[in-house]
C-alpha atoms as one frame of an Amber mdcrd trajectory, in Angstrom:
protein
 -54.297-148.658 -24.648 -56.979-147.526 -27.085 -57.270-150.040 -29.914 -54.880
-152.517 -28.262 -55.926-156.150 -28.166 -56.155-157.242 -24.525 -56.670-160.902
 -23.586 -57.830-161.725 -20.067 -57.769-165.328 -18.879 -60.153-165.842 -15.985
 -62.209-162.913 -17.209 -65.620-163.965 -15.898 -65.261-163.042 -12.221 -63.218
-161.252  -9.599 -59.944-159.646 -10.648 -60.177-160.944 -14.214 -63.611-159.437
 -14.762 -62.538-156.126 -13.216 -59.519-156.091 -15.533 -61.715-156.783 -18.562
 -64.019-153.912 -17.661 -61.111-151.553 -17.058 -59.548-152.428 -20.419 -62.837
-151.737 -22.199 -63.139-148.355 -20.500 -59.713-147.496 -21.940 -60.851-148.392
 -25.451 -59.141-151.766 -25.812 -60.290-154.610 -28.020 -61.065-157.418 -25.596
 -60.973-161.206 -25.587 -61.837-163.147 -22.441 -61.224-166.800 -21.743 -62.471
-169.126 -19.008 -63.483-172.717 -18.376 -67.281-172.434 -18.141 -68.914-171.920
 -21.538 -72.295-170.692 -20.301 -70.874-168.185 -17.843 -68.344-167.049 -20.423
 -71.019-166.321 -23.027 -73.150-164.483 -20.474 -70.226-162.350 -19.280 -69.158
-161.460 -22.827 -72.715-160.371 -23.629 -72.865-158.247 -20.476 -69.536-156.597
 -21.283 -70.912-155.428 -24.591 -70.855-155.955 -28.346 -67.528-156.715 -29.919
 -66.111-158.627 -26.939 -64.611-161.913 -28.130 -64.511-164.985 -25.940 -63.314
-168.560 -25.969 -63.428-171.564 -23.684 -60.169-172.895 -22.293 -58.984-175.019
 -19.409 -55.563-173.735 -18.375 -54.630-177.166 -16.986 -55.113-178.793 -20.416
 -52.424-177.809 -22.915 -54.477-178.855 -25.930 -57.267-176.563 -24.757 -54.826
-173.685 -24.268 -53.303-174.309 -27.690 -56.700-174.253 -29.403 -57.665-171.024
 -27.651 -54.594-169.145 -28.848 -54.227-170.766 -32.295 -56.963-168.652 -33.838
 -56.029-165.545 -31.898 -55.140-162.412 -33.831 -52.205-160.316 -32.684 -52.098
-159.826 -28.908 -50.852-156.628 -27.295 -51.454-157.400 -23.629 -52.212-160.585
 -21.717 -53.546-160.773 -18.148 -53.556-164.183 -16.481 -55.996-164.428 -13.575
 -56.713-168.127 -12.963 -58.024-168.777  -9.470 -57.304-171.857  -7.380 -56.386
-172.433  -3.753 -55.642-175.517  -1.674 -56.524-174.809   1.940 -55.653-177.139
   4.782 -52.655-178.402   6.686 -50.269-180.627   4.812 -51.757-183.564   6.734
 -55.312-182.773   5.689 -55.295-181.169   2.244 -56.436-183.615  -0.403 -53.947
-184.671  -3.065 -56.449-183.707  -5.769 -56.611-180.186  -4.320 -52.816-179.959
  -4.292 -52.583-180.880  -7.964 -55.518-178.649  -8.928 -53.921-175.639  -7.226
 -50.458-176.171  -8.679 -51.735-176.994 -12.162 -54.158-174.077 -12.304 -52.133
-171.357 -10.626 -48.606-172.182 -11.796 -48.597-174.683 -14.665 -51.666-173.104
 -16.234 -50.114-169.666 -16.412 -46.932-171.102 -17.911 -48.913-172.939 -20.586
 -50.802-169.765 -21.468 -47.544-167.844 -21.845 -46.064-170.611 -24.001 -48.897
-170.445 -26.516 -49.651-166.713 -26.347 -46.121-165.327 -26.646 -45.593-166.271
 -30.328 -48.693-164.230 -31.206 -47.793-161.174 -29.185 -46.690-157.758 -30.319
 -42.960-157.570 -29.563 -43.607-154.456 -27.492 -46.555-156.005 -25.669 -46.795
-157.179 -22.102 -47.902-160.034 -19.871 -49.129-159.769 -16.295 -49.180-162.927
 -14.177 -51.125-163.171 -10.928 -49.589-164.605  -7.764 -50.760-164.159  -4.152
 -49.470-162.916  -0.827 -49.338-166.394   0.755 -46.175-166.914  -1.283 -44.450
-164.087   0.571 -45.804-164.316   4.109 -46.479-167.733   5.659 -50.164-168.365
   6.285 -51.417-171.339   8.264 -53.049-174.014   6.088 -51.803-172.367   2.892
 -48.527-174.196   2.230 -49.637-175.435  -1.191 -51.040-172.085  -2.306 -47.894
-170.398  -0.999 -45.706-172.703  -3.065 -47.760-172.003  -6.194 -47.693-168.249
  -5.657 -43.960-167.935  -5.069 -43.453-170.167  -8.110 -45.446-167.752 -10.261
 -43.270-164.868  -9.087 -40.056-166.731  -9.852 -41.350-167.822 -13.256 -42.418
-164.294 -14.153 -38.984-162.817 -13.499 -37.307-165.472 -15.649 -39.882-165.087
 -18.412 -39.065-161.382 -18.542 -35.559-162.414 -19.651 -36.679-165.176 -22.012
 -39.361-163.177 -23.810 -37.777-159.708 -23.956 -38.644-157.252 -25.412 -42.111
-158.504 -24.455 -42.533-157.259 -20.900 -43.511-159.675 -18.130 -44.535-158.588
 -14.636 -46.178-160.261 -11.656 -48.931-158.844  -9.454 -49.341-160.037  -5.879
 -52.742-159.099  -4.462 -53.317-159.174  -0.730 -56.757-159.833   0.731 -59.189
-158.927  -2.046 -62.976-159.038  -1.867 -63.598-161.631  -4.574 -65.629-164.860
  -4.729 -62.404-166.680  -3.837 -61.811-164.701  -0.641 -64.200-166.933   1.336
 -66.387-164.052   2.494 -69.266-166.495   2.687 -71.212-165.177   5.676 -71.850
-161.882   7.389 -69.907-163.033  10.450 -66.944-163.949   8.244 -67.238-160.625
   6.432 -67.313-158.655   9.691 -64.304-160.563  11.033 -62.267-159.860   7.905
 -63.245-156.192   7.904 -62.250-155.840  11.555 -58.957-157.615  10.935 -58.236
-155.367   7.946 -58.872-152.256  10.009 -56.331-153.449  12.584 -53.616-154.985
  10.420 -53.692-153.386   6.963 -52.153-149.901   6.894 -54.791-148.621   4.463
 -57.487-149.958   6.770 -59.590-151.959   4.358 -59.813-155.088   2.260 -58.924
-154.516  -1.371 -61.308-154.633  -4.307 -60.850-156.318  -7.684 -60.788-152.827
  -9.184 -57.721-151.966  -7.068 -55.831-154.820  -8.712 -57.207-154.108 -12.183
 -55.885-150.551 -11.944 -52.388-151.918 -11.413 -52.749-154.435 -14.267 -53.509
-151.596 -16.681 -50.671-149.534 -15.242 -48.245-152.356 -16.054 -49.710-152.741
 -19.539 -48.903-149.081 -20.186 -45.520-148.848 -18.441 -43.034-149.264 -21.316
 -39.863-149.561 -19.219 -41.113-151.934 -16.510 -40.409-155.655 -16.734 -39.395
-158.493 -14.435 -40.985-156.806 -11.420 -43.128-158.251  -8.662 -45.742-155.683
  -7.594 -47.706-155.932  -4.355 -51.289-154.649  -4.275 -52.134-155.317  -0.630
 -52.787-152.009   1.107 -49.401-152.327   2.785 -50.275-155.593   4.544 -46.816
-157.126   4.050 -45.250-154.188   5.848
């Protein structure tokens, strides 16, 4: 990992930020990308000197193309775009449906399309899905469709892009800004539920997922796999 060029999309918060920090600790050269320019610049400065960054909107192919056009060789790519559409199929807004599908699924595909030609042939890509694609969750039909789509795409991409390795991570309930832990009551309820229903007895952290991202970066004979990082919740 030391000296490798790692690119993290969605690197300003949650799992993406934890992955960026973990890669730096291992001595990687780091580039982060995200939509918000101000937050991106602030995060890059906080991560330390030498961290490159660029603005991109994963739902806009021209933006994705521009981001990767000037990119030097890439060894490892982590795709961590966050978007959910929550609500029953009767209630969820059409705009939220499109935003979720375009960000979570189409956006990752567009990033792979424009990153792969610049990648080391022995490099790797990690896509991020979510557990709602593998266990039905009320009011999450759209997110579930996006997540299972990412998993299916990742396995096919492993064939198309070989010998570049492509794997998919499926986090369970992770304590990130997107986990809706927006009040102490909500937090307590989730913690109590985790203690009862997750074999490891706790909600996951972004660092738990980042550890697995780096493991896949460094696993030279692993490709086309879908890895669950959920404390055993799907059991």
